[in-house]
Phi, psi and omega in degrees: 000132174236107175282144181274126176258118175274121177263119190233176178152183182281167174296154172066025178257000174113006198291323184282329176294321176295308183302326180283322168299315186294314193256353177065028179264129172278110177232166180296127183225117182226166185261053170210158182288152172063028169302329175258119178256298170279142184290142172262137188245129176208168185244151166235134180292149173266110173302141189205098184298337183292315182296319174302317188289322174306315186290340176289349173278340180224067187297348183271344185277166174285141170246128187233113177283155171292156183238151175246125172273135180233145183232119173281112184255141174306155187291148175258159177230171175303136187068021178303322182297344178258004178100004182290137180063035181067023190297327175299317182297320180282328173300315176306317180294330180288328178296338185277351185258173186260334177214149177265120166248115188262122180270125179238122175285126182235353183277140175275163173147134183268355182286337179245110181295132171278133185299335179258010179069002175206160180267122180202081187304318183292331174286321181298315180300315189292329182288305180305316178301313179305314184296313184293322174293314173301330184285319180294324176299322177296318175296319173306311185301322183280332172287323187290327174305322180279333183288331178308311178291312181307314185306333181279355178295148170285152172070203186313319182301308184301321180300310181291322179292328174289328180291310186294330178296315181301318181292314180296323179302321184290318180299314188295322181303308170311311183294324179291339174264018176062032182254131181292141180275014178238119356286158190301144179303152179297145179194157178310154187302320175301331175279320186299326191288344184253342185300317182292320179299321177293321176290330181286332177304324186251007170056038183306131183291322195284349179266003176275149173292153188224129177235133179257129172259100180277105185277107180234176169278141187309326177260025173275146182301107182276332183296314184298315175306316181297318179305314185294317185294329185287345179290329180251031172060029169268124186262171184295338175282348188268352183203161174234151170263142178208142170256095182308309179301308174305318184293331177290323178289318177307320186301326190266006183257162170275161177310320188292322183291317174301317184291316179310308190272359176067028181258146178221146186274146175262004193288324176309317188292320185296316181296319177295322176298316178305308176307317181294314186295331178286348178062057173251160169231158181253123166245162188229156176229144192210133175181186187294335177272324188204141172238118187223139169261134188241147182248137175214155180296149181297161187059019179283144173290170183293305183309320176296317182298311186298338177288340179296326185284309177206145180302330180288339185294325173296311187292326189247022177303134175241310177187172186229140169267131189216144180211151178286146186299324184292328183288319183297322178289312182300333179281335183089017178126171188299320185299309179297324176295324183291316176310321188262004178074024184275339179273132177257151171255124178240147185264196184290335177285346192289137178261122184298150181238157181299120180096002173300135166260131189224144167243110180277134176253113182239163183163164178275135177283000000 
């Protein structure tokens, strides 16, 4: 499964440059607002040292990394929720992704015009946050207008409308306090069971995971930026530092050239952090034909994880042979691991763990 990460931000902050470096896609990149109109879509492999180590057991096999899908969405501006700068169209694009990656300009330079005419990362974060929240509030207001009548309906319809109303009231209160809705706010148990469904029905942007990509120059002072970001309650797992322009240049260099210049990419870290925010885990399959990393939601059962490979695997799941990736490498392969009793047989109730290497056994009972 490849969940989509939407790249957003003000115009001219480096979104398209970062997208191009991440996905190796050549797209139009210019120094003016709204260069990107239609969203560009591309994928980036998730670097995984465990996969590389497993592949060494079967060097003749294909090695296939997990992938992360990225969507480059046009820049938002003030009053985007009111349609400014084609805002309604771009906000709709954001609603369709699974996670928001906001690129924030922190690099100086007069050669690239800032849409707000000055450099201020905290202000820019506030602008985008306000626009996304106001857009969600607008949706909640329209829905509550309809629920006003539905709440008076007799029976089940009226009861369900009343529960939804209470959930939206909690959402609205948090948004008016400029609080992001991911994770969903605490609420009574009878509402919590329905809250996820309600948030999905309206594709509320503020219920999506959010990660900031702080676009800086390689030699820029990061500590002062960390201090500033802490002022708006952003912790180090809420953002990554990235030099989008350098990443694009690195993409065009050979490994030897990078080594000579002592340059290293931060893209792998960004992709990993996206993975983490999406609450995903990686399991692996490894054999003579293919060594591969797969993605499934955290806390997935073995049959649920098996469905990522093929939907029939969940339906006809019998059991799974499982071993931790490191233990498999230490054992020297599946045969030796079985000989020493390191491979476990797990059933339908098994909850997958990060780094499991698995053989799914399927068949009709």
